[in-house]
N, C-alpha and C positions, 0 to 999 in steps of 0.2 A: 504493499499500500502505502510505504514513504517515499519508495523508489518512482512509481507510476505519478506521486502528487511532485515530485521532484522535477519531475519532465514536464511535467504541466504550467507548472509554476516557471522552467525556465524559456515555456513557447508562451505562456501569458505575458510576461516580461518582455519579449522582443514585440509585441503586441500595440504595449503602451510605449516602447523604444519610436517605433515606428510613430504610433500618433500623436508624439512629444515632440518627435522631428517635423512630421506636416504642418504640424499649427504654427510651425513658425513662417512658412510658406502663406500659410492664407492670407491671403492680402486684403481678401472683395469679395463679392460674392458670388463672381465668377470664377476664382480658385476654391471656394467652400462645394460648389457645385461642382463643376465639371472639369476641377486640376489647371484652371489655364488655357484650355485648349493649347496643352505644348506635350505631354505624354506619347511615349515610343512604343513601337507595336505590339512589342511582348508584355509591357506590363499589358495594353489593353489586350491582346488577344487572352491573356491568363486570368484576368481581370472578366472578361464578359465569360471566360467555361466556367469560371468557380464559382460566379451569380450565375447563372444560369442551371447549374446542376443540382447546390447543396443535400441537403441529406436526404435529398431522395434519389441521390447516385449511390452513395455508401448505405444507406440502409434501407432504401426504399427500391434501388433496380436489382439490389444482391438477393434480396426479399424474393423478387417477383422471378430472378434466376433458378432460386429454390425450390419455389411452388411451381413453374411451369415449363422450368427447362429451356433447352436451347430456343423454345418459340418465343422466349423475350429478347432476341437479337433482331427480332423486327422494329423494337423498341429504337436500338442501335442503327437500325437503316433509317429509321424516321428522322432521329438527333442529329448525326451526320450531313442530310438532306438538309435540313433544314437551315442547320449551320454551315455552310455552305451555300444556299441559297443568299441567307443574308448575306454574308460576306462578299460575297461574288457578283451578284445583282443589287444588293439596295445599300448598303456599307457608305459606298464612293459619294453616290447621288445625292443619301440622305446627308452626308457631311458638309457636301457641296452647297448645299441646300440651307442648309441651319449654318453653315459660316456666312450665308450672304445675305440671310438673318440677322446676324448674332444672334442666334436663341442659346441658351442655355438650359432650356426644361424644352422636353416634350410638348408641352401646350404650348409655352412660347413659339417654336415652330408651327403650331396647328393654327395659329393665329395668325401668322404671318402670312405664312399659305395661302390661306384664305382669304384675307383680306377684311379681318374680322372687324365687324364695328358694335359691335358688341361684347358681352362677357360673358354668354351661354356658354361657347365654345369654350375658353379658359374655362369656366366655372365648372361646366359637367365634365371636363377631364380632372380634372384634378378631382373633384370628390369620386370618381366611379377608381383613380388611381391610391388615393387614401383608404378607399372601403375594403380592396379586395388586398392590399399590400398591411393592412389590417390583418386579413384574415391569413397570407402567406405567411408573414413574419411570427404568427404567431403558434401557426405548424413547425416552423426551423425552432421557436423556445419550447415547442412538445417535444421534437426531438434533441434535443439538446439535455432534456429534464430523463429521458430514455435513455440517453447514450451513458451519463455521469452515473445513473442506477445499475446500468450494467457491466459496466467498465472496473468502477468504482466502489460500487455499493452502496451507494450513497442513496438519500433519500430524494425519489424522483422530484419533489418539489423543492430542494437544496440543488441539485445539481441544475436544475432551469434557472433559479436563479442567480446562482452565479457565472453561468457564462450569460446570460443575458447583461447581468451586469460590465462583464469584460469588453464584450462588443460594444455594449452603449458608450461605455468610455474614451476608447480609442476614436468611434466614429465622431462624437460631439464635437471632439477636439480638433482633429485632423479633417475633417470631413472628405472631401472625394478623392483629395490626393494620397489619406491616410487610407483610404477605401480599397483606392488601385494597387499602394505598393501592398500591403498588408494579403491583397487578395493574389499576387505574385506571389509572395513567401507561402500561401495557403492552397493554392493553385500546384504548386508544383510538390507540397508537402502532397498537395491531393494525388497527384500523377506518380510519384515516386509510390506511395501505398499502395496503391490499386493494381499498379503493376508486378511491383514483387510479391505481393501476399499468392496469388495463385502458383507461383514458378517455386516460393518455397514450399509448398503447400503438395505440388507434388513428387516432391521427395520422400512423404508421407505416407505415397498410397503403397500399397501391399504389391507385391509382383503378383502376387497370384491369383489376387482378385481384378482383374482390369478395370481400368476407369467405364469406359464406354460398356460393354460387360453388365459390369456389375447395377449399372445407374437403369440397364433393360427388365433384370429383376428386381430393385426396387420400386421403377414406376416404368413402364415402357415407352409412357407419352413425357416422358423427361428427355427422351433423344429425338422428337418428332419435332418438324420445324413448324408442323400446323398447331401443335398443342395437343392436349386433351381431346380425346375421340376424334383425331385425326380429322383427314380434311372434312371442311360442313361448313352451312352457310352461318353456324352462331359461332363459329373458331375463325372464320374470314371477317365478322365482324370487329372481335376480340383483336385477330392482325391488323386491322384499319385500325381502332382505336389506339393499339400502341406506335402503328407506323405513323400518325400523325399526328402523336406527341410535338415533331418537331414542329409545326404549324407555329405553334409559340415562342419559335425565334426569328418571325417575321415584323417584327415591327414593337416588340414588347419594352414599353420606357426604358426598363432596370439594364437593359441589355443597350439597347438602341440611344441612349444616354452616353454611353461606350463611344461609339462612333462620333460623337461630338466633340470627345474630348481626344482624339489624337492628332500627332500633329498635322496632318497632310494626309494625301491620296496616296503618296509612296509608300506609308506605312501601313496602309490598310491593306496592300498588295503583298506584303509581306506577313504582315498579323493575320490572313487567310488563312495560309496555311499551315502556321503557327494554331490557329482554331482547330480546322478540321483534324488535324494528327491525334491533338491532344482528345478532343471527341471522339475521334475513333477506340483509340487506345482505353483510354477510361472506360468507356461505357463497355466493350469489350469485354474488358477486366471482371468490372461489377456481375456481368452474367456468369463467368465462368466461377467466380468466388462462391455466386451462390450454388451453383451445381455443384462446384467441391464441398462444400456443405452439407451437400443433399447423401455425398456419396459416405463423408464421415461419421453422419450423427445420426441419421434416419435409415430405416429397412423397410421390408415389404408390410404392406398393410397398417404401417404408424403412422399416426398423425400429422402430418408438419407442421400445424400450429403447438401443436403441447410441446416440439420439443424446438423449433426455431422462433415463435413467437410468431404474433399477428402476421399473418402475410409474407414470412419469413425472414421480419425484420433485423433478428437477432444475428443473422448467417455471418458477418461480418467478425463481428465481436468476439464468435462463436470460435470461427475458425481460427482467429489470431492467436485466443488465449488455451486453444489445443495444438499451435503451433509455434509460438514462440515463447522466446523467456520471457520473462519479465518486465524488463527495461523497455520491448520493444513491445509489451503490451500497452503501457503509457504514451509511448512515440503514434500510436495507430490510437489512441484516445485524442490527441494532438490531432492528427489525420482528422478524424469525424468529426471534431470542432471547429477544426480549418473546415472541411463544405459546410456544414451549419454558419459558421460568422461570417462567411466570406459569402453570403445572401444575406442576408439578415443584417449585414454592416450598406450596403449597396440600395436594398429598398429601403433603410429609413433615410438614407441622404435624398431618395428620387422623391417622398412621399415628403420627407420637409420640404424640400424646392417646389410641389406643388400647394403648398399651404401657405409658405411664407412667400414666394417669389407669384407665384400666378394668381394666390384668392387675394393676400396682403398686400402684398406691394403695387400690382399690376389694377387691383380693384378697388382696395379699402383704403387705404393709405400711401399712394401715389408718390407723394413727397419725405418721404421716409429715408433716413439719410443711411449711407449703406455700415457704417458701425454699428448702428441700432441694428438693419437687414441680420447680418454676421448673428450679432445675439440671437435675436428674436430666432434662427435659424436650431440653435442647440438648446433654447427653451423647447422649440418645433419636436426637435427631432426624442428629444427624452420625454415627453407626451405622448408622443405616436408608440413608443416602446413599452410606456406606460400603459397604454390602451390594451396591446397586443399581449403584455406577459397576463392582464387580466382575462383577456377571451382566450388566451393558452389555457391558463389553468381552468377554466369553467368548462371550457371541452375537455380535458384531462379528468375530470370530476366525473361530467354527466355521459362519458363515451368512453369505457375503457376499453372496447373492444374498437377503436378507431387500431385502423393504420397509417403510416407515416406518409407510405408512398400513395395515396390516396388523398390525404389531410393535405399535403404538402401542393398537390396536382391542381387541386379543388379551386385555390386560393393563383396559382401560376396560369391555369386556364381561365380565368377570370378577366385577367389582364390581359390574356392574348386576344380573347375573345371580342374584347373591350377598343382595342388600339391597332392590333393589326391588321385587318380590312381597311380603315380608316389610312393606315401608313401607307402599304401598300395601292389603295388608288390616288392617295396622294403624290404620290411617285412617281407614279407611271402613267395616269390618267388625266387626258385636259382639260376632259368636260366635268371632274368631279366639283361640286361645290360644298358651303358650309352647310347649306341643312342637308346634303347626303350625310357630308361627316358626321353631325347630331344625330340625325335618324339611324346610322350606322353602331354608333359608338349604346346608345341608348336598347338598341335591339341586342348588340352581342351584351351587354350588361344582363340583361333582364333573361337573356335563354342559355346562360350560364346557370342559375338554379332553376329551370323549368327542365331542361335535358337534363340536371344530376337528379332530381328529386320528386317530378311531374309526373315527366313524359316513361321513365323506365317501369312504370305501375299502369300502363296501359295493355288490355290482352291482347295475346298474339305477336303485335309489334315491340311490345314493350322492352322484352329481354334483346332484341337486338342495338336497340338505344343506351340498352347500360353496357353491355357490354363493348360499342363502340366508344362509348366515355359521352362527353360534353362537348367537348372542343369543335370536333367537325362538323357536327350540324349547327353549332354558334357561330362557327366562323362563317361557313357557306351562308348563313342568313344577313349577319350584318354585312359580307360581302354585295351580297343582291339589291340590301334594302338601298345601303348607299350607291348602286348603279341605277335603281329603280328613282328613289328621290331625288337625285343628280339632274335624269332623264326627263323625269315632270316640272323639275323649276331649275332650269337651265342658267347661268351667268356667263353671258359670253364673253363680257369685260372679263371676267375670271380667268376665262379658255383660253381668252390673246395673251394675257400677263404671264400665263404658266409656258405658253410659248416661247415667249418673251425671255424668260426665267429661265427655261433649258436652254438657250441658245447662250446665254448666257455662262452658263456655269459651266458647257461642254465647251467652250473657248476657252477656259482658264487652266 
């Protein structure tokens, strides 16, 4: 216990140092929210991936690999495609557009893109961001409590409070600069931890019980790419749900604000390969960690949940404890916390910017000074995180059967469905209008709870929507709504202005 605690103290000490170092570089609101737009590709690439993955990767995806086997690789395919499309086709244009408008938040960009004359779009975007980020952060706090409980034998609530306090402190002091540089550290830890664990575990395999044949004995569906039951309509729906998780990278503000922060287009071209390789290797490793946990800890007819936890989410923790010395158990605890904290810190900064920059400065109090604004940013960051902590505690008490995978995914999907269709259309369709954007965001926002909680209960078709998950239908509805409303209420002047904007940025 003492050794593990020492490792964690060292890790937290590094984070505090980054926070203090970064705080000296925060001179204004632009520094606090986008790092002054001067970050290099290594920092941004690792930051986007560390933010995009979270506890979902180390606890959720490993657990999914344990439960369904190699069919979880459809998630990997979806993530790689989503990250690739975002970096190759969207990042550069978004960077140029946001720089042209001098935007430092995603609502900033949207308001400038549509030449908005009211506060409706800015207020709506900020409200949606705040709601789903609180849910998303609460899921990460929940994962922190579970990690401390499993690794350190701490009380769940104590672990959640400790992890929450650490990430809050360095985020408040250092803002986006602290977030980006700490994410680089945490991304490296995640990469090394995920890649090395399955390699180490392979040395513990019993040569007399080959991996693949043993898995077939435990459960033949573990080695089927189609999942339990083989090729069927239900499994196709499940695979679609897995593969389209990657849609969430096509415009989510916590990811796209990184593209604002990078120095220039040249850095984007370098960073895209780092991001894609990181995603491919870490996600594949996570799936195989779950598969190996199934090999080591379960047998034919054994209930997976009873051994590996809800949705198999203790797979990584148990495999670490089984294969590694005590010192490395502490290191892997730091790896899990890195995944969680790298997402929480980013989300807190994005939510804070939505309230401070987009609501308070732009709508309520435009004449506020820069110094006052920076102070307010730290207060709001604290307030949002406290609210998320309360939500996490309520969910933990009221829903003990919850799984980290789907808790995190719900928050992620809410942000994605609300923003991704709007961001895509705003970048590539000249006829997209402000009314279309507002309608798209509203439909995306309300579609998530509808497809999560109501539609799956319908007779006959409900099961298919349950397996597909809520993001894909919500995304499609948001996209169609934005298109149809823009067709019904066109804005020829805005179309001409977009064409001029496109010519301007393409010549840069």
